[in-house]
N, CA, C and O of each residue as an XYZ file, in Angstrom:
764
protein
N      -1.904     21.976    -21.005
C      -2.025     20.587    -20.592
C      -1.474     19.644    -21.676
O      -0.791     18.668    -21.364
N      -1.771     19.937    -22.926
C      -1.304     19.055    -24.012
C       0.215     18.943    -24.021
O       0.764     17.855    -24.193
N       0.889     20.071    -23.834
C       2.355     20.057    -23.837
C       2.891     19.244    -22.651
O       3.836     18.469    -22.799
N       2.290     19.426    -21.493
C       2.715     18.694    -20.304
C       2.518     17.191    -20.491
O       3.408     16.405    -20.167
N       1.363     16.789    -21.009
C       1.103     15.367    -21.252
C       2.103     14.798    -22.256
O       2.554     13.662    -22.112
N       2.441     15.577    -23.258
C       3.433     15.146    -24.244
C       4.800     14.941    -23.589
O       5.487     13.959    -23.869
N       5.189     15.874    -22.717
C       6.469     15.742    -22.002
C       6.483     14.469    -21.150
O       7.469     13.731    -21.137
N       5.385     14.225    -20.446
C       5.315     13.037    -19.589
C       5.367     11.774    -20.431
O       6.082     10.831    -20.092
N       4.623     11.747    -21.516
C       4.586     10.543    -22.371
C       5.929     10.271    -23.041
O       6.178      9.156    -23.499
N       6.793     11.279    -23.101
C       8.129     11.105    -23.673
C       9.219     10.967    -22.611
O      10.405     10.926    -22.937
N       8.819     10.895    -21.347
C       9.775     10.805    -20.248
C      10.552      9.486    -20.297
O       9.989      8.424    -20.561
N      11.849      9.582    -20.039
C      12.708      8.387    -19.985
C      13.595      8.409    -18.731
O      14.629      7.743    -18.691
N      13.191      9.167    -17.719
C      14.003      9.363    -16.520
C      14.465      8.044    -15.902
O      15.627      7.923    -15.512
N      13.590      7.072    -15.808
C      13.976      5.828    -15.120
C      14.044      4.634    -16.074
O      13.822      3.498    -15.654
N      14.346      4.877    -17.343
C      14.335      3.809    -18.343
C      15.251      2.634    -17.997
O      14.934      1.493    -18.330
N      16.369      2.892    -17.343
C      17.291      1.794    -17.021
C      16.700      0.825    -15.997
O      17.181     -0.300    -15.855
N      15.655      1.260    -15.282
C      15.036      0.425    -14.252
C      13.798     -0.324    -14.744
O      13.230     -1.134    -14.011
N      13.384     -0.058    -15.967
C      12.124     -0.612    -16.457
C      12.365     -1.821    -17.357
O      13.008     -1.691    -18.398
N      11.858     -2.997    -16.972
C      12.136     -4.214    -17.729
C      11.607     -4.200    -19.161
O      12.175     -4.860    -20.032
N      10.535     -3.462    -19.418
C       9.973     -3.383    -20.773
C      10.205     -2.014    -21.404
O       9.658     -1.708    -22.463
N      11.015     -1.200    -20.749
C      11.282      0.139    -21.258
C      10.182      1.108    -20.875
O       9.145      0.700    -20.352
N      10.402      2.397    -21.131
C       9.402      3.398    -20.769
C       8.210      3.408    -21.730
O       8.370      3.280    -22.944
N       7.048      3.560    -21.174
C       5.811      3.817    -21.919
C       4.844      4.471    -20.936
O       3.893      3.842    -20.472
N       5.099      5.745    -20.623
C       4.270      6.431    -19.637
C       2.792      6.457    -20.035
O       2.435      6.801    -21.162
N       1.955      6.084    -19.081
C       0.508      6.045    -19.271
C      -0.113      7.118    -18.386
O       0.022      7.078    -17.163
N      -0.788      8.069    -19.004
C      -1.481      9.146    -18.287
C      -2.586      9.672    -19.191
O      -2.425      9.738    -20.410
N      -3.698     10.042    -18.590
C      -4.802     10.666    -19.326
C      -5.347     11.790    -18.453
O      -5.560     11.602    -17.256
N      -5.569     12.945    -19.045
C      -6.125     14.069    -18.288
C      -6.556     15.165    -19.242
O      -6.102     15.239    -20.383
N      -7.432     16.003    -18.753
C      -7.826     17.230    -19.442
C      -7.932     18.301    -18.371
O      -8.184     17.990    -17.207
N      -7.746     19.531    -18.741
C      -7.768     20.592    -17.730
C      -9.099     20.659    -16.993
O      -9.161     21.179    -15.879
N     -10.173     20.137    -17.604
C     -11.489     20.175    -16.966
C     -11.932     18.828    -16.397
O     -13.121     18.636    -16.143
N     -11.008     17.895    -16.192
C     -11.353     16.594    -15.591
C     -12.005     16.808    -14.229
O     -11.554     17.639    -13.440
N     -13.070     16.052    -13.959
C     -13.815     16.213    -12.707
C     -13.284     15.325    -11.576
O     -13.299     15.719    -10.410
N     -12.819     14.135    -11.930
C     -12.377     13.167    -10.921
C     -10.973     12.703    -11.294
O     -10.709     12.354    -12.444
N     -10.084     12.703    -10.315
C      -8.719     12.223    -10.545
C      -8.600     10.814     -9.959
O      -8.994     10.566     -8.820
N      -8.058      9.911    -10.749
C      -7.763      8.552    -10.280
C      -6.256      8.469    -10.071
O      -5.494      8.434    -11.037
N      -5.831      8.437     -8.827
C      -4.406      8.286     -8.532
C      -4.224      6.861     -8.038
O      -4.729      6.474     -6.985
N      -3.490      6.099     -8.827
C      -3.359      4.670     -8.560
C      -1.899      4.270     -8.473
O      -1.027      5.109     -8.245
N      -1.642      3.005     -8.652
C      -0.310      2.443     -8.487
C       0.569      2.711     -9.706
O       1.267      3.724     -9.760
N       0.537      1.819    -10.670
C       1.312      1.928    -11.909
C       0.674      0.972    -12.914
O       0.004      0.018    -12.518
N       0.872      1.212    -14.190
C       0.297      0.304    -15.178
C       0.873     -1.105    -15.040
O       2.047     -1.286    -14.716
N       0.027     -2.085    -15.291
C       0.486     -3.470    -15.340
C       1.022     -3.796    -16.728
O       1.014     -2.948    -17.621
N       1.480     -5.009    -16.899
C       2.057     -5.435    -18.179
C       1.060     -5.321    -19.323
O       1.413     -4.859    -20.408
N      -0.189     -5.739    -19.089
C      -1.211     -5.694    -20.147
C      -1.470     -4.255    -20.577
O      -1.594     -3.970    -21.768
N      -1.552     -3.350    -19.607
C      -1.752     -1.937    -19.920
C      -0.532     -1.383    -20.648
O      -0.676     -0.610    -21.595
N       0.662     -1.769    -20.217
C       1.883     -1.331    -20.897
C       1.838     -1.727    -22.369
O       2.163     -0.927    -23.246
N       1.433     -2.964    -22.630
C       1.406     -3.454    -24.014
C       0.346     -2.753    -24.851
O       0.579     -2.461    -26.024
N      -0.823     -2.479    -24.259
C      -1.906     -1.847    -25.016
C      -1.758     -0.327    -25.095
O      -2.198      0.299    -26.059
N      -1.133      0.260    -24.066
C      -1.036      1.710    -23.998
C      -2.313      2.371    -23.506
O      -2.430      3.596    -23.531
N      -3.281      1.554    -23.054
C      -4.574      2.077    -22.602
C      -4.708      1.841    -21.100
O      -4.723      0.700    -20.640
N      -4.805      2.924    -20.349
C      -4.904      2.846    -18.889
C      -6.097      2.001    -18.464
O      -7.176      2.108    -19.046
N      -5.911      1.182    -17.475
C      -6.966      0.376    -16.867
C      -7.660     -0.569    -17.855
O      -8.800     -0.970    -17.622
N      -6.991     -0.928    -18.948
C      -7.565     -1.862    -19.927
C      -7.179     -3.290    -19.555
O      -6.530     -3.999    -20.324
N      -7.597     -3.690    -18.353
C      -7.280     -5.013    -17.833
C      -8.339     -5.406    -16.812
O      -9.344     -4.708    -16.673
N      -8.137     -6.505    -16.098
C      -9.117     -6.955    -15.114
C      -9.274     -5.958    -13.965
O     -10.375     -5.785    -13.442
N      -8.189     -5.309    -13.573
C      -8.285     -4.282    -12.526
C      -9.198     -3.150    -12.972
O     -10.008     -2.656    -12.187
N      -9.071     -2.742    -14.216
C      -9.901     -1.675    -14.750
C     -11.363     -2.071    -14.834
O     -12.255     -1.263    -14.575
N     -11.593     -3.305    -15.193
C     -12.972     -3.808    -15.259
C     -13.628     -3.724    -13.875
O     -14.764     -3.268    -13.744
N     -12.901     -4.168    -12.851
C     -13.418     -4.117    -11.481
C     -13.580     -2.670    -11.022
O     -14.572     -2.341    -10.371
N     -12.622     -1.798    -11.349
C     -12.725     -0.393    -10.954
C     -13.962      0.256    -11.576
O     -14.701      0.962    -10.890
N     -14.188      0.023    -12.865
C     -15.371      0.598    -13.518
C     -16.656      0.072    -12.884
O     -17.648      0.794    -12.784
N     -16.629     -1.190    -12.457
C     -17.777     -1.771    -11.747
C     -17.999     -1.025    -10.425
O     -19.126     -0.649    -10.102
N     -16.929     -0.814     -9.670
C     -17.034     -0.095     -8.402
C     -17.561      1.321     -8.612
O     -18.363      1.811     -7.817
N     -17.112      1.978     -9.682
C     -17.507      3.359     -9.949
C     -18.908      3.452    -10.545
O     -19.543      4.506    -10.498
N     -19.384      2.337    -11.105
C     -20.702      2.335    -11.736
C     -20.722      3.067    -13.068
O     -21.710      3.713    -13.414
N     -19.619      2.963    -13.821
C     -19.533      3.647    -15.115
C     -19.156      2.666    -16.220
O     -18.538      1.631    -15.973
N     -19.543      3.017    -17.438
C     -19.152      2.203    -18.585
C     -17.817      2.716    -19.133
O     -17.289      3.722    -18.658
N     -17.281      2.023    -20.127
C     -15.976      2.397    -20.671
C     -15.983      3.794    -21.290
O     -15.034      4.556    -21.108
N     -17.050      4.132    -22.021
C     -17.108      5.456    -22.667
C     -17.051      6.571    -21.620
O     -16.357      7.568    -21.817
N     -17.760      6.413    -20.531
C     -17.750      7.409    -19.456
C     -16.378      7.452    -18.789
O     -15.842      8.524    -18.510
N     -15.825      6.275    -18.541
C     -14.537      6.160    -17.850
C     -13.405      6.806    -18.649
O     -12.574      7.517    -18.085
N     -13.372      6.561    -19.953
C     -12.266      7.062    -20.767
C     -12.477      8.477    -21.299
O     -11.658      8.974    -22.071
N     -13.552      9.120    -20.901
C     -13.784     10.516    -21.255
C     -12.992     11.368    -20.259
O     -13.312     11.394    -19.071
N     -11.970     12.056    -20.738
C     -11.087     12.797    -19.823
C     -11.776     13.992    -19.164
O     -11.245     14.550    -18.203
N     -12.932     14.388    -19.654
C     -13.709     15.405    -18.944
C     -14.205     14.831    -17.620
O     -14.376     15.559    -16.642
N     -14.434     13.521    -17.600
C     -14.892     12.847    -16.388
C     -13.736     12.445    -15.483
O     -13.724     12.783    -14.299
N     -12.761     11.721    -16.040
C     -11.693     11.133    -15.240
C     -10.309     11.472    -15.780
O     -10.039     11.333    -16.973
N      -9.441     11.918    -14.883
C      -8.013     12.040    -15.166
C      -7.343     10.818    -14.547
O      -7.639     10.453    -13.409
N      -6.454     10.196    -15.282
C      -5.764      8.994    -14.810
C      -4.308      9.361    -14.556
O      -3.548      9.639    -15.484
N      -3.939      9.356    -13.282
C      -2.637      9.847    -12.843
C      -1.994      8.823    -11.906
O      -2.152      8.915    -10.689
N      -1.274      7.852    -12.463
C      -0.659      6.842    -11.588
C       0.514      7.403    -10.769
O       1.086      8.441    -11.102
N       0.847      6.698     -9.709
C       2.020      7.058     -8.908
C       3.296      6.836     -9.724
O       4.257      7.597     -9.614
N       3.288      5.790    -10.537
C       4.360      5.507    -11.485
C       3.723      5.380    -12.858
O       2.737      4.658    -13.013
N       4.260      6.061    -13.851
C       3.605      6.088    -15.162
C       3.926      4.885    -16.037
O       3.222      4.625    -17.012
N       4.972      4.155    -15.703
C       5.397      3.018    -16.527
C       5.300      1.704    -15.752
O       5.325      1.689    -14.521
N       5.190      0.619    -16.486
C       5.166     -0.717    -15.884
C       6.495     -0.961    -15.169
O       7.551     -0.902    -15.798
N       6.456     -1.239    -13.852
C       7.690     -1.377    -13.081
C       8.298     -2.783    -13.071
O       9.399     -2.969    -12.554
N       7.604     -3.767    -13.628
C       8.096     -5.142    -13.604
C       7.384     -5.961    -12.542
O       6.497     -5.464    -11.848
N       7.778     -7.208    -12.425
C       7.139     -8.145    -11.499
C       7.834     -8.139    -10.143
O       9.021     -7.835    -10.021
N       7.049     -8.486     -9.136
C       7.557     -8.694     -7.780
C       7.145    -10.107     -7.369
O       6.593    -10.856     -8.174
N       7.407    -10.459     -6.138
C       7.065    -11.790     -5.639
C       5.563    -12.066     -5.786
O       5.158    -13.120     -6.277
N       4.746    -11.098     -5.351
C       3.295    -11.219     -5.502
C       2.807     -9.994     -6.264
O       2.787     -8.892     -5.716
N       2.422    -10.173     -7.500
C       1.942     -9.062     -8.312
C       3.079     -8.258     -8.914
O       4.192     -8.755     -9.083
N       2.779     -7.011     -9.234
C       3.772     -6.139     -9.856
C       4.653     -5.471     -8.808
O       4.282     -5.362     -7.639
N       5.817     -5.030     -9.244
C       6.729     -4.278     -8.373
C       6.084     -2.939     -8.014
O       5.166     -2.486     -8.698
N       6.560     -2.312     -6.951
C       6.033     -0.988     -6.587
C       6.273      0.018     -7.713
O       7.192     -0.152     -8.514
N       5.453      1.059     -7.773
C       5.690      2.097     -8.787
C       7.039      2.761     -8.556
O       7.505      2.868     -7.421
N       7.656      3.203     -9.637
C       8.925      3.923     -9.520
C       8.696      5.191     -8.686
O       7.673      5.861     -8.827
N       9.645      5.502     -7.836
C       9.504      6.644     -6.925
C       9.779      7.985     -7.599
O       9.528      9.033     -7.004
N      10.284      7.972     -8.815
C      10.617      9.228     -9.492
C       9.379      9.978    -10.004
O       9.352     11.209     -9.998
N       8.371      9.247    -10.441
C       7.259      9.859    -11.194
C       6.440     10.872    -10.405
O       6.316     12.023    -10.823
N       5.887     10.466     -9.282
C       4.981     11.366     -8.548
C       5.662     12.685     -8.165
O       5.099     13.747     -8.429
N       6.858     12.658     -7.548
C       7.482     13.942     -7.206
C       7.855     14.778     -8.437
O       7.855     16.008     -8.385
N       8.168     14.104     -9.526
C       8.590     14.802    -10.732
C       7.424     15.448    -11.479
O       7.566     16.549    -12.010
N       6.275     14.776    -11.525
C       5.202     15.216    -12.414
C       3.870     15.578    -11.751
O       3.148     16.419    -12.287
N       3.519     14.989    -10.625
C       2.169     15.163    -10.092
C       1.780     16.621     -9.843
O       0.689     17.035    -10.234
N       2.638     17.399     -9.208
C       2.288     18.795     -8.920
C       1.989     19.573    -10.199
O       1.059     20.378    -10.243
N       2.785     19.325    -11.236
C       2.560     20.023    -12.509
C       1.204     19.652    -13.101
O       0.468     20.521    -13.569
N       0.876     18.367    -13.081
C      -0.411     17.929    -13.629
C      -1.555     18.491    -12.790
O      -2.512     19.046    -13.329
N      -1.453     18.347    -11.486
C      -2.526     18.816    -10.606
C      -2.757     20.321    -10.744
O      -3.893     20.782    -10.630
N      -1.707     21.082    -10.984
C      -1.865     22.532    -11.132
C      -2.601     22.895    -12.423
O      -3.132     23.999    -12.539
N      -2.637     21.992    -13.379
C      -3.335     22.234    -14.654
C      -4.812     21.839    -14.593
O      -5.585     22.193    -15.484
N      -5.203     21.111    -13.554
C      -6.584     20.639    -13.426
C      -7.400     21.672    -12.662
O      -7.111     21.956    -11.499
N      -8.418     22.237    -13.308
C      -9.146     23.340    -12.685
C     -10.623     23.063    -12.419
O     -11.389     23.987    -12.143
N     -11.029     21.783    -12.500
C     -12.438     21.462    -12.287
C     -12.610     20.214    -11.411
O     -13.642     19.547    -11.483
N     -11.623     19.904    -10.600
C     -11.626     18.654     -9.830
C     -12.642     18.716     -8.691
O     -12.654     19.656     -7.897
N     -13.480     17.706     -8.633
C     -14.486     17.585     -7.577
C     -14.117     16.505     -6.563
O     -14.592     16.527     -5.428
N     -13.264     15.554     -6.976
C     -12.890     14.442     -6.092
C     -11.628     13.773     -6.614
O     -11.424     13.671     -7.824
N     -10.785     13.318     -5.697
C      -9.602     12.546     -6.042
C      -9.713     11.185     -5.378
O      -9.804     11.084     -4.154
N      -9.704     10.135     -6.197
C      -9.744      8.773     -5.682
C      -8.315      8.279     -5.529
O      -7.560      8.230     -6.499
N      -7.948      7.913     -4.304
C      -6.624      7.363     -4.015
C      -6.764      5.852     -4.009
O      -7.353      5.277     -3.094
N      -6.224      5.217     -5.029
C      -6.455      3.795     -5.254
C      -5.220      2.990     -4.861
O      -4.198      3.032     -5.545
N      -5.322      2.263     -3.761
C      -4.234      1.419     -3.302
C      -3.333      2.091     -2.278
O      -3.418      3.297     -2.042
N      -2.477      1.289     -1.682
C      -1.656      1.759     -0.558
C      -0.597      2.786     -0.955
O      -0.272      3.664     -0.155
N      -0.052      2.698     -2.170
C       0.982      3.666     -2.566
C       0.407      5.073     -2.682
O       1.014      6.037     -2.217
N      -0.762      5.189     -3.300
C      -1.397      6.502     -3.461
C      -1.848      7.056     -2.113
O      -1.668      8.242     -1.838
N      -2.431      6.205     -1.274
C      -2.906      6.703      0.024
C      -1.735      7.106      0.921
O      -1.820      8.104      1.636
N      -0.655      6.347      0.890
C       0.509      6.697      1.715
C       1.138      8.013      1.251
O       1.598      8.802      2.076
N       1.161      8.249     -0.039
C       1.776      9.458     -0.591
C       0.922     10.696     -0.312
O       1.443     11.739      0.084
N      -0.379     10.578     -0.517
C      -1.252     11.742     -0.393
C      -1.853     11.930      0.993
O      -2.395     12.994      1.292
N      -1.765     10.928      1.828
C      -2.233     11.057      3.211
C      -1.078     10.713      4.153
O      -1.200      9.805      4.975
N       0.038     11.432      4.040
C       1.185     11.126      4.899
C       0.869     11.418      6.356
O       0.094     12.320      6.676
N       1.475     10.648      7.214
C       1.258     10.846      8.638
C      -0.023     10.211      9.131
O      -0.229     10.081     10.338
N      -0.884      9.815      8.211
C      -2.110      9.130      8.597
C      -1.763      7.689      8.959
O      -0.733      7.165      8.536
N      -2.610      7.070      9.728
C      -2.434      5.653     10.031
C      -2.348      4.921      8.690
O      -3.309      4.915      7.920
N      -1.203      4.308      8.416
C      -0.989      3.701      7.102
C      -1.634      2.326      7.026
O      -0.952      1.314      6.862
N      -2.947      2.302      7.147
C      -3.714      1.071      7.084
C      -4.843      1.309      6.094
O      -5.809      2.010      6.393
N      -4.709      0.720      4.913
C      -5.664      0.972      3.853
C      -7.065      0.497      4.214
O      -8.046      1.123      3.813
N      -7.179     -0.588      4.956
C      -8.498     -1.074      5.369
C      -9.200     -0.015      6.218
O     -10.379      0.270      6.013
N      -8.476      0.559      7.162
C      -9.038      1.622      7.998
C      -9.447      2.822      7.135
O     -10.542      3.362      7.294
N      -8.566      3.231      6.228
C      -8.852      4.394      5.388
C     -10.066      4.156      4.501
O     -10.914      5.037      4.358
N     -10.155      2.963      3.903
C     -11.292      2.662      3.028
C     -12.598      2.639      3.822
O     -13.636      3.083      3.331
N     -12.542      2.125      5.042
C     -13.735      2.027      5.874
C     -14.152      3.377      6.442
O     -15.328      3.587      6.739
N     -13.212      4.283      6.595
C     -13.480      5.609      7.160
C     -13.252      6.705      6.112
O     -12.727      7.774      6.422
N     -13.647      6.426      4.890
C     -13.414      7.352      3.776
C     -13.979      8.752      4.031
O     -13.448      9.740      3.524
N     -15.066      8.835      4.825
C     -15.699     10.137      5.062
C     -14.737     11.128      5.711
O     -14.874     12.338      5.535
N     -13.760     10.611      6.462
C     -12.792     11.482      7.132
C     -11.930     12.268      6.137
O     -11.357     13.298      6.494
N     -11.836     11.790      4.900
C     -10.944     12.391      3.912
C     -11.691     13.216      2.868
O     -11.076     13.874      2.029
N     -13.017     13.175      2.926
C     -13.835     13.959      2.005
C     -13.827     15.424      2.453
O     -13.629     15.675      3.642
N     -14.025     16.371      1.593
C     -14.465     16.224      0.212
C     -13.337     16.070     -0.801
O     -13.603     15.917     -1.993
N     -12.082     16.108     -0.353
C     -10.966     16.079     -1.297
C     -10.634     14.675     -1.782
O     -10.567     14.433     -2.987
N     -10.428     13.752     -0.854
C      -9.957     12.410     -1.204
C     -10.972     11.337     -0.820
O     -11.778     11.501      0.096
N     -10.896     10.227     -1.566
C     -11.661      9.014     -1.228
C     -10.699      7.843     -1.394
O     -10.416      7.442     -2.523
N     -10.191      7.284     -0.295
C      -9.259      6.156     -0.380
C      -9.987      4.852     -0.731
O     -11.050      4.548     -0.190
N      -9.384      4.097     -1.648
C      -9.941      2.814     -2.092
C      -8.849      1.755     -2.113
O      -7.677      2.077     -2.308
N      -9.217      0.504     -1.914
C      -8.244     -0.567     -2.149
C      -7.993     -0.675     -3.647
O      -8.770     -0.158     -4.449
N      -6.924     -1.336     -4.019
C      -6.673     -1.538     -5.442
C      -7.598     -2.640     -5.950
O      -7.764     -3.651     -5.267
N      -8.203     -2.479     -7.122
C      -9.136     -3.481     -7.639
C      -8.476     -4.670     -8.330
O      -9.153     -5.430     -9.022
N      -7.196     -4.841     -8.157
C      -6.465     -5.935     -8.792
C      -6.994     -7.304     -8.359
O      -7.410     -7.473     -7.213
N      -6.980     -8.283     -9.274
C      -7.329     -9.650     -8.877
C      -6.457    -10.180     -7.735
O      -6.884    -11.063     -6.992
N      -5.242     -9.651     -7.592
C      -4.366    -10.049     -6.488
C      -5.021     -9.714     -5.149
O      -4.753    -10.377     -4.147
N      -5.879     -8.688     -5.123
C      -6.546     -8.269     -3.887
C      -7.861     -8.994     -3.633
O      -8.633     -8.573     -2.771
N      -8.130    -10.053     -4.348
C      -9.393    -10.784     -4.147
C      -9.503    -11.326     -2.725
O     -10.612    -11.453     -2.207
N      -8.390    -11.648     -2.086
C      -8.424    -12.148     -0.710
C      -8.825    -11.030      0.254
O      -9.572    -11.262      1.205
N      -8.322     -9.809      0.004
C      -8.719     -8.671      0.823
C     -10.227     -8.455      0.696
O     -10.914     -8.251      1.697
N     -10.735     -8.500     -0.523
C     -12.170     -8.289     -0.746
C     -12.994     -9.378     -0.073
O     -14.074     -9.103      0.450
N     -12.494    -10.615     -0.081
C     -13.210    -11.722      0.571
C     -13.237    -11.527      2.093
O     -14.228    -11.857      2.745
N     -12.146    -10.990      2.655
C     -12.074    -10.760      4.099
C     -12.825     -9.513      4.539
O     -13.135     -9.354      5.720
N     -13.114     -8.636      3.598
C     -13.751     -7.352      3.909
C     -14.988     -7.136      3.033
O     -15.021     -6.205      2.228
N     -16.002     -7.991      3.184
C     -17.192     -7.868      2.315
C     -17.948     -6.558      2.515
O     -18.713     -6.154      1.639
N     -17.752     -5.890      3.641
C     -18.379     -4.600      3.900
C     -18.037     -3.576      2.831
O     -18.826     -2.674      2.553
N     -16.845     -3.718      2.226
C     -16.428     -2.717      1.250
C     -17.382     -2.702      0.051
O     -17.929     -1.653     -0.290
N     -17.582     -3.843     -0.578
C     -18.450     -3.870     -1.754
C     -19.926     -3.762     -1.380
O     -20.739     -3.298     -2.179
N     -20.268     -4.190     -0.169
C     -21.664     -4.118      0.263
C     -22.060     -2.697      0.669
O     -23.134     -2.224      0.296
N     -21.202     -2.017      1.427
C     -21.559     -0.721      2.002
C     -20.891      0.486      1.339
O     -21.531      1.517      1.132
N     -19.609      0.357      1.009
C     -18.855      1.511      0.512
C     -19.084      1.733     -0.980
O     -19.294      2.867     -1.411
N     -19.047      0.670     -1.764
C     -19.197      0.810     -3.218
C     -20.510      1.504     -3.603
O     -20.486      2.371     -4.477
N     -21.652      1.167     -2.996
C     -22.874      1.911     -3.360
C     -22.772      3.411     -3.066
O     -23.293      4.230     -3.823
N     -22.098      3.770     -1.966
C     -21.904      5.190     -1.649
C     -20.981      5.855     -2.674
O     -21.206      6.989     -3.095
N     -19.943      5.119     -3.060
C     -19.018      5.625     -4.074
C     -19.755      5.850     -5.393
O     -19.604      6.899     -6.019
N     -20.545      4.873     -5.811
C     -21.295      5.001     -7.065
C     -22.239      6.201     -7.028
O     -22.388      6.918     -8.018
N     -22.860      6.405     -5.895
C     -23.770      7.541     -5.730
C     -23.008      8.859     -5.897
O     -23.479      9.771     -6.577
N     -21.832      8.953     -5.273
C     -21.012     10.169     -5.352
C     -20.522     10.404     -6.782
O     -20.555     11.532     -7.274
N     -20.070      9.340     -7.446
C     -19.576      9.458     -8.820
C     -20.703      9.931     -9.736
O     -20.511     10.834    -10.550
N     -21.861      9.325     -9.602
C     -23.020      9.699    -10.421
C     -23.374     11.175    -10.216
O     -23.661     11.896    -11.171
N     -23.348     11.601     -8.972
C     -23.640     13.010     -8.638
C     -22.640     13.962     -9.294
O     -23.031     14.981     -9.863
N     -21.358     13.631     -9.213
C     -20.310     14.486     -9.801
C     -20.425     14.527    -11.312
O     -20.332     15.595    -11.916
N     -20.625     13.369    -11.927
C     -20.688     13.314    -13.385
C     -21.935     14.002    -13.946
O     -21.941     14.436    -15.098
N     -22.976     14.099    -13.142
C     -24.213     14.764    -13.586
C     -24.049     16.282    -13.655
O     -24.786     16.963    -14.367
N     -23.067     16.807    -12.899
C     -22.821     18.257    -12.917
C     -22.132     18.653    -14.219
O     -21.393     17.864    -14.808
N     -22.379     19.870    -14.654
C     -21.715     20.317    -15.891
C     -20.321     20.807    -15.603
O     -19.611     21.222    -16.519
C-alpha cells in the first residue's frame, strides 16, 4: 500500500490540465474500515495538502459524528477522491474531477484494502461512477440508501455550495444523518 500511495502522490498524468499543478490527495491503509469516495480536493485542501480540511470536511465530520482524530485515522477512513488533484473553478463551485484518476488508480487502491465494511459515495460524480445504470438522481439515492447497503451508502456532497439542496431536503439531516452516524459508530467500534 505504501508504494502505491507514493506512486499516486507523485502522479503527473494530467498536470497540463491542472491550474495549480498536481498535488494528489489520498489517504488509506490496508486495514481501513470505511472508504470515502468523493469528488476532488478543493483549492484550500490543495494548498494545505490535508484531505477534507475545509468547510466541506467540517460538515462531513458532523454528518459522520466523528472528531478530527477519528476521521484522519486511516484505520478508520480511507480517502479516495474521484480526482486526486484540484481541478480548478467552474461557473458554480469547482470544476468536475479529472476523468483520468478513478480508472487509473481506484481498482489498484481498492484491491489493497482488506477490511472494508462500508463505502460512502459522496456526491454525484462518485455515485454515477460506482452505481452506473442506476437512476442518476442523487436525491433519490440518498433517500433510498438502504437499497445500496451493505456495500455503498450514497450521500450528497457536504460543500457549502449544496446548502440550497440541504434546505430543500431537510429530511436528509433529520432522518438519514442519525442513521449514518449510528452505522459509522457501529463500524468503528469493531476491531
